[in-house]
N, C-alpha and C positions, 0 to 999 in steps of 0.2 A: 827443496831439500839441500842443505849445505853439505858438500863433500870435501873432506880434508885430504890433503896429499901426503901428510906425514904425521904419525903419532906412534911412538914406540912403546909408550906406557900401556900396560894391560893388554898386550897383543893377543893373549890367549882368549880374550873376550870377542875378538873379531872373527867373522867368518863370512863366506859368500851369502848372497840372498837366498840361494837355493836351500842351503842347510838351515839357515835361520827361519825360512818360511816353513820348512818341513816340521821343525820343532813347534813353531808358533801355531800352526794349524792342526797338526796331527799328533803332537806329543801327548803325554799322559794328562796334561791339563790344557790341551790345545783348544783353539777356537771351535773346531768342529767335533772334537772327541770328548770334550768336557762333559762329565756325567750331569744329566739334568738340564742341559742347555736347550734353548728353544729351537735349535736347528737353523738352517739358512733363512726360513720364512720369518724368523724373529729379527732379522737384520737387513734383508733386502728382498726385492720383489722380482721374481723371474717370470717367464712366460707361463710356467706351470701355475703360479699363484695368481697371475693376472686374470685368467678366465678358464673355465672348464672346456672351452672351445679348443684349447691347445691339446689337452688329453684326448679330446674327440678326434682331432686331426691325426694324432699318433695312432689311435685306434683304427682310423681309416687306412693309414699306411700299413699297419700290421695286417689288416684284412687283405690288402694287395699282395703283401709278402706271402701270406697264407695261400692265396690263390695261385701265385707264381710257383710255389713249392709243391703244389698238388694236394693241398690240405692234409698235411701229415698228422699222424695220430697224436704227436706231441709237438707243439709249436712254442719255441722259446721266445720270451720277451725279457730282455736284460736291460735294466736301467742302471747305468754306471754313474756314480755320484748321486745316489738316490735321495739324499736329504733325509726326510722322514717318511718317504714312501708315497708322497702325494701324487706323483705322476702315475705310478703303477695303480694306485687306488682309483684314480680317475679313468684310466684306460680300461680297467676291468669293468667299471660301471658303464662304459660307453660301448662295449663290444656286444655283438649279437650273441645270444645264449649258446648257439652251436659252436661258435669260435671260442668263446670264453671257457667252454668245457674242456677244450684241448690245449689251452694256453698254460704254460709253465712259467709264471712270472718270477723273476729273480732280481733282487736289489743288491747292488754292489756298493757298499758304503762302509767307511772306517768307523763311523759312530755306531753305538750299540743299537740293536733293534728297538724301535719305539713300542711302548705298551699299546695294546688295542689294535695293532695292525692286522689287516685281513690275514687269516692263517694260510691262505693259498699262496701268499707271497713268501718266497724263500729269501733269506738274508745272509749275506756273507761279506767278509771284509777284503776279499781278493777276487780277481776274475776267475771264472770257471776255466777248466783245462782247455788247452788249444784244441780246436777241431771237435769239440764235444757237443755243439748245439746247432740247431737249424732254426732260423727265425729272424727276429729283429733285435739288434742291439742299439740302444738309444742313449746318448750321453748329452744331457742338457746342462750347459754351463759347468762341465766337469774339467775340461782341459785348461781353462783359465786358472784353476786352482792346483794344477800340477806345478810344483815349485820350479823356478828357473833362476839362473844367475843373471845378474845385471852387469853391463859394461858401460864405461863412460870414457870419452876422450879427454886426455890430460891437456896441459897447457901447450904441449907440442903437437897435439892432435893424435897421440898414440892411444888406441883403445886399451883400457885397463879394467880388470875385474873390480867391481865395487864391493867393498867389505862393509859390514854393518854390525852394530851391537844391538842388544835387546831393547835399548832405549831409542833405537832408530837413528842414532848418530852414524855417519858414514865416513869412509876414507877410501882412497884408491889403492888397490893392490898391484899385483904384477901384470904386465902386458898379457893380453889374451893370445894363446897359441894353440897348436894342435888341432884336434877335431872341432873345438869351439870356434877357433879362428876360421876354419874351413866352412863351418856352417854360416857364420856371419858373412863371409865372402860370397857365398852362394845365395843366401836368403835375405840379407839385410844391406847389401851393397847398393849404391855407393855412399849413403850418408855418413858412415863411420870411416870412410877412407879406403875400405876394401874395394878393389876393382877400379879405383880412380887412377888416372895417369901418375906415374912415378914423379914425386916431387910436388904434386898439386897440393895446395894448402887445404887442411882439414880443420874445421873450427873446434875449439875446446868446448867441453860441456855437453856434447851430444851423447845420447844414451840409447841403449837397446837391451832387449831381453833375449837370451840365448835359448831358442826353442827346442834344442835337441831332446831334452827329456820328454817333451810333449810328443814329438815325432815318435819316439820309442814307445811311449804309453799308448798312443793311438794304434800303432802297429800291433802291439800285444792285444789290445781289445778286439781288433778286427780278426786276429787269429783265433779268437774264441769260437768263431763260426766256422762250420764246415760248409754251410750254404745259407744264403739269406742276404740281409742288408744291414750295414752298420752306418749310423748317422751320428754326427757330432754337431750340435747347435751351440754357437758361442758368439760373443762379440769378437770381431776379427779385423785384420788388415791384410793387404796383399803387398807383394814385394815392391810394386811401383809406388805405393803410398805408405810406406813405413813411417811412423811418426819420428820426428827428429829427436825427441827427448824421452822416448819410451812411453809406457803406459802404466807402470807399476803404481798401484794405489791401494787404499784401504777402505773398508766399509764397516760401519757399526750403527746399529739402531736406526737404520733407514737412511743414513746419510754418508756421503763420502768423507773420509778422514785421512790424515797423514798415515802412511803405512809404517807401523811400528811392530816389529816381530816379537812381541811379548805375550801373545795369546789373547790380547784384548780386542782384536779386530780381524776381519777377513783381510787377506792379502791376495790381490789378484792382478792380472795383466792380460791385455788382449792377446789373442792367439793368431799365430801365423798359420792359418789353416791350409794355405797353399803348400807350405813345407810339410805338413802332416800327410797330405793326400798321397795315396798309392796310385799306381799307374791306371787303375780302372775307375778312379774316383771322379766325381764331379762336384762343383761348387755352385751353390745358389744363395740368394738372399732368403731370409725367412719369409719375406713377403711373397716371393715367387713360389716357395715351397708350400706355404699355407694356401695360396690361391689354387695351386694344383691339387690340393687336398680338399677343396671346397669351402675354405674359409675366406670370406671377404667382408668388407665393411659397407656394402651397399645398403641403403635404407630401404625398408619395406615399402610397397606401394601405399600411397595415402588412402586409397580406397579401402584398404584393410581396416583402417581406423573406424569406418562406419559399419562394415559387415562383422567385424570381430575385434572390438576395442581391446579386450584382454590380450588376444593374439598379437595385435599391433604393438602393444607395449612390450611384450616379450621379444618380438622380432626386432624392435628398435633397440632394446637393451643388448641383444646379441650382436646387432650391427655395430654398436659402440665398442663392445669388447673386441670384436673382430678388427675394427679399425685400429685399436691400440696394438694388437698383436702384429698387424701388418704395416704399421706406420714406418715409412722408409727412413725417417729421422730418429726412430727409436728402436723398439723391438723388431720391427720389420726389416731393419738394416743389418741384423745379425747374420752371420754366415752359417749355412748348412753344408757340411761336408758329407756327401752321400757316397758310400763305397760298397758296391755289390760284391758278394763272395759267391763264385760260381755264376754261370750264365743266366740262370732262371730269373734273377731279380734285376738284371740290367735294364735301365730305362723306366723304372717304376715311377720316377718323378720327372715330368717333362719340364722344358724351359730352363735347362741348366745354363747358368752364366757364371762367370768369375765374380765372386762377391766384391763389392765396392769398398771404399774407405770405411773405416770403423764408425759405427754409430756411437752416440753417447752411451756410456754404461747404463744398463737397465736395472741397476741395483739401487 
């Protein structure tokens, strides 16, 4: 994407990527909020759409939360960035009846409630009140769609805010300062020159996304719970492996496209989950998380093909789906940010590790 350094004509059309993305995704005719649109499943494939095993794993995690909380009379299940309610529908179908009877499922989604959705599922466009719920909050590929600003180093290596028009044309704005500069210095140094020795050369054309809005959005989501567990699953990177040229991109109709903030495509960027994490949080890969919840890609024993051919075919299909969800070079490489609220749910997922370099986008 070509970035211009000067253009004074039509300056009112220019704005940062955060504002442009907000309008393009969530405005009156936005990519996600447009009436009658197909929803995320019409343009990209997430873990939820890949296999019902994913919803089954979330159901298993909810059961662990339920047990840890002492099986409360009402057990919250909040899906943030719920799309068309596919994950909640799948989880409700996978839960034991005794647990499902106590679950209060709630979708948080800025698009309108889809027709025909299970009436048990509540639907709202904002998060519930802080401290109002006990249970599991799950955000699958939500944070990557929380709009962020983009910065790029100019010819002298100075990080400047990237401005963009609705047609996708870019130019460089003012140098980054204040809280945004502090965030970059802490969480994206040193590729952009923050934290490097004074006078050290910094290459032009390096890019980064400022993740502060995502940190704040996640903190607000966690505060929804008075007790329980909050989980964010997304494609992510860590401080030691930040990409030199950022990750901003677009998706439409199942393929990656140039990000143009006109409402015609999804606009997304990988998440600095380590920056979002609170002091009690842990980071895992999706592969490790799903393995801990009983999802793996092991093939069924060949002997089953003789004793139960139909069962063998079903088990083989499930193994293939599990292998896709846990593939370390694909969906399995996603990061899971796991944050307990209160002591009861600490340690519900074993094998915590810092998530590795970002996998290829799963969209």
